[in-house]
N, C-alpha and C positions, 0 to 999 in steps of 0.2 A: 109682779116685782117688773115684770117685763112693763108695764104698763108707767111705771115711774121711769126705768130707763128711756121709754120712748119722751115723756115729758121732759126731762131732764136736756135730751140730746135739743128737741124742740127752743128749750129755754136759750142753751147754747145757741141754739143758729141765729134766735129772732126771726122765724121768718111767719109767725105766726102757727096756728092749726095745721098737723098736718093733713087735719081732713080737706083740706082748701088746697093742698100743693098740688100743680099742675107735674105731668109727668118730666119736665126740662129740671125741677126743683128736685125729685128723686136720680136721674142723673148727675148732680152737681151734689147731692150728698154722698152718694157713692165713689166720686171722684175724690171728694174731700176727706171720707173713711181711707182711701188708698194711700194720699197724702202725707198721712196723720200715721196709718199704719203699715202701709205696703201691704195691704190685704184688698181682697177687692168683694164685694157685695154688688150682687146686682141689684138692680133695676126690680126688677118683679122679686126677689127674696124681699126688701125694702117696704115694697108696695107691701107684699104679706105683714110684713113686722104691724104697719103702723095701719092693718086692716080696711087698705084700699084694694088689695086681692085675695084670691080664695085664701082663707086664712090655713095656717099647717097648726096643729094642735100644740106639736108641739117641737119648736125650732131646734134646729141641731144647735150642740153647745159650743160649734165651731161661730155658729152665728151671732150668739149671744158673747161669747167669748171676745171678737172684732167690737160691736157697739160697746159693751164695756171698757173696752182698750179704749174707743175713739173718745168717751167719756171721761178719760183719765185714770181710770182704773186699772190693773194688771190684767183681769179678768172676768170671768161672768159671777165666779166663787169668793171673788174680791166687793164684787158690785152686792150682791145679793146679803152677804153678809151684813152689808153697811146699810141695806135699804132702809130699815126705819128711821135713821136719821134723815131721810130725803121725804118723806112724808108731805114736806112742808111743800113741795110743789105741787105735790095734786090737791091744793087747797084756791090753787088757782084755776082748777076745772070744775065743775061742776060735775062731770059726770067725764068719767075715763075708762075705756074698754068696757067690758060687759059688769064693770064692777062700781057701788058706788062708792065714796071716802072711807065713810064707818068703817064700811065691810074690812076695803084694803088694810088701814089700822088696827081693825083688833090682828087682823090675820098677823100682818107684820110682828106686833106687838108677842103675838103667841110664838111666831115663827124663833121673834130674838129671844124670847126667856129658856122655851125648849132647845137654843143651839149653846145657850149656854150651862142649862145644864146636865144637858147631853155631851158637853165639850168637858166638862169638869168630871163626867166620872165615868170617861172612853179614853184611853190611849191607844194612839193609833199603830200601827205596827210598821215598821221603819221599811221600803222596797231595795230588796235587794234581788238586781236583777236572773242573778244564775236559779232561780227559785223558779220563773217561768219559762214557758214553750213557746215558739210562734213558726210557724212557716206558713208556706201558700203553693198553689199548683194553680195552673190553667186549666181549663175544662178540657180544651179547643184551640186550631192553629189556625182559627177566624174572628171576623171582626163583626159585632161586638164580641167579647171574651168576657165568659164569665170566669171566676176565679174563686175557689177554695183557699180560706183561712181556717187551719185547723190551731189551734192552742190550748194553752193553761193556764188560765191565771187567779187558781185556787188560792194560789199564796198572799193574796192581795185581800187587805183589811174588809171586814162586811159594807164598810162606809163606804169605799172606796170607787171612784167614777173607773169605768173599762172602757175604752176606747181602741176601734182599727183606724189607722191613718193609710186610706190608699196609698198615697205618694206626697211629696213633698211641702204639696198643699195640707196649709192645716185646717182649713175649708170643709177638705173632703176627710173629717173624721164621722166616727159611726160607732155610737153606745153599743155595746153588748153585754151581756151577762156573764158576770165571775163563774155560773156554774154551769154553763154552758162550755160547749169543746170544740164547735165548727159555726163559721160564721162564711156569707156567699157575699157576693160584692163583685157588679160588671162593669166591664171598663168598655167603655166605647170609642176609643180610640188606642191608637197602638202606641206604645213609649215605651221605656226602662224607669222603671218606678221601686224605689226604696219604699214599701209599707213598712207598716211602724206599730209594736201595741204598744199604749198609753196607758200608764195606771197612774191617776192625780195629777197631769199632767205632763209625766215623767213618762220619756221615752225607755221601756225596759230590752227591747226585741227591736230587730230591724229582718227584713225580708225582700232577696230580690220580688219582685213581676217584670217579667219581661213578655208584655203583649206585641207580637211578633208580626208580619207583614211576608206575602210567600214572593211579593214581588211593589211595585208603585202601585199604591191606594190611593185615587182621588178621591178626596172629600167636599161638599158645601156643608158649615159649619151654618148651626143654625143655634138658638138659646134652646129650643129643646133638643129633638135625637138629630143628630146629623143624619146630611142624606149621603149612600154611597157610592159613586160612581163604577159603572160597569168599567173593564179594561178598553175595553175598544171607544169609549168615552173619552179616554184619558189619553192613549197612543197616541202618536202620531211617526212621520217617519224619520223627524228625526232628535226625538225626546218623549217626553211629556205632559201636559198641558190641560189646561181647561180652558175652555172656549165660552163666546157669549153664545153659541147657539144652543152649548148644552144648559149654562142654565135656565135659559127659555123653553126648553124640552120641559124643565120642573117647573115652570112657569113661576120664574126668578126674573125680576126683572133692576139691574144693579143701579138704574137711574133713578129709580122711586125708593129703593130698599138699603140698607149698610148691607151689604153681602160679602164674607170672606170667606176664599176655597182653598184648600190645601194639598197639599203633596206629600204622605207620607212612603218611607224607604227603614223601615226597622226590623232590623236582621243580624245574624251573627256572621259579621263580614269575615272573620278569622282574625288573628293575632296582631293587630294592627291598634296602637293604642297616641294616646295626647304627645307623648312627646317625640312621635317619628311619622308625622302622617302629610300627606298634601288633598286636598280637597281641591278640585277646579269644577267650574260650570259656567253655561251661557243661560241668563237670566232675562227675559220680558215681562214687566205689567201690563198687559194687552189692551186694560182698559182706560181707557180715554176722557169716562164723565164721571169719576166716580162722586160721590154727592161730598166727601172731602176735598177733592182736587188734586189730594196727596199723591196717589199714584201708589199706595205702600206695599214693600218685601219685606221677607224675613226668613232668614235664614235659620235654623238651630241643628248646632251638632249634638246631638246625644252621646252621653259616655255614661262610663258607671259614676254614679256620684253626683251629678251635674249635666251641665248645656253650657255651648258657644251658643252665642245670637249675634245675629250678624242682620240690620237692618239695611235698607236702600226707600229712597222714595225720593219725590221730584226737591228740587233745587233749595224750593223756599219753603220745606218741608221738617229741613233739618231740625228743628227746634223737639220737634215732638216724636222723632228718633231718641233710643236706648240703645248701647251696645252691652251683651251679657257677655263679662270676659270671665270667664270660669266662674268664679264665685262672686265676682265685683257686678253690680251695676253700673253703667256710666251714663249717667242722665245727661241729655241732651240742651235740656235747658242750664247748663249748667258745666256745659263742656263744647267746647267747637266740634261738633259733629258735621261741619260741609263737608267735607270731605265724601261721607258716604250721600251725597244729594244728585241726581242723576236724570236724565233727562226722556230715557226709555224711547227712545225715539227708534232705536237700533238696540239689537240682544247687547246686555252688559256683562263684560268678565267677571268673572269673581272668585279667586283664589284663596285660601288659605294656608297657610303653612306653618308645620308646628317644627323647629326644631332645638332639640336641646333646652327643652325647656322653655323657648321662647316662641310664641305664637305670632305671625303675619297676615294681615288681612289687606290684598292685592283690591282693587277696582281697577280695571280696565290696564291693568297692569304699573298702576301706580299704589304706593304702600298709603293705606289709609290710617292704620292702626297696629298696632304692637300689645301686647298681653302677655304676662308671665304664666307658665300653666303650673297645674300642682306640682309639690315636691314628687309624689310618688304617682308613676304615669296610670293611667285610667283608662282600661278598655272601650273602645267606640262602639255603638251599640246601634245607632241610628242617624237619620239624614229628616229632615221635618222642614218644609217650604210652607209659608202662608201668603197667600195675594190680596191683597183689596181689588176686589171684583175678581178679576180674568188672570190667569199668567199663563206664561212657558219655562221650559226647561230645556235645556240641552247639551249633549257631552258631557256628563258628570263623570266624573274620575276619582275615584278615592283609591290615593297609593302611599307606602313606606318608601324610604331609600331601597329596600330593598325587591318590592316585588308589586303588584299592580291589586287589587284586592275587590274592586268593582269599577267599570264602565259601562256604559249604558248602550256605548256601540256592541260590546261583546258577553253573548247571551253565554256564554262555556262559565262565566266567570259565579 
């Protein structure tokens, strides 16, 4: 059925056989899937599905759901149930994947018949969330950090698909056994995550996973495991930064490789909430010759249940930017976000002020954007910064109208 789905996507795209696609074709497909579903599949994942990289015996249900949605179905289950009607696509291929056409047709006919008979004989249980249990706990205070999930899903139907979703991202769903009670997962980056117990696509329970940092954590992002920087590699007299020299020490040349470096400060700051806070800092992207030429920067303010995202880039790159305004994404291709274009010759003053449910973004003292906050104030949980290439942050302050909660120049806070 995966082969049929692949064939259907190839038919829709009209690019010919995926066995002949270039890396750029897979990059374009990744972008098309994101534009259509607002969910991202990496180039590596797509190549594996198409047999162009090391195969995965059982692709995740989340991956199959996204590909099915891109093909016009609600999810993988809906596509699989209708797969028997799609075998005509395979007649255009002498050989598909690891199976010949007759074998696939016979298998699908058998599946369709069994599904019809079994569906008529079986009445699925309705889902009552109160019958399920779910909780989690990190095992350490370091990064990476493993999390123990304890659950009781015995109330689910025998045929139910039980999954744990590690965060807001549906791509991070892992299938678990209904009869088990413990599952573990590893988190390679800090953050505040809403993990979920999912039964047949329905979220029945949620639990907070809070992966904290002791101080600022510097990371060189990679498709595989991230590189964690030592404290002395990111600290300077004025703040925190990731430098060209640090990248070179790890054998990374951002002139020839797309590189993203990150700074994380994720912790319990105390009683500071989204309805009354002021976050200010001076920022600079210090890499002048990145492959894209945009020198992009992103700030995320994490809170219980979501994030605020503020981008900066060179003035000519404003169309590529997106503002995450609490629960809304403001697309730079459909909105004027030119106020977020800067030159980075000097440090840029960036401030986010939220009062009485309205948040304002100020760039170099000028108001760039306003947004409405959530009706119920949410607890602020962290600050995350991403640079294209390298960058620096100075004079970070997080305060409310009553008190200072964090200042990069005050070690007592």
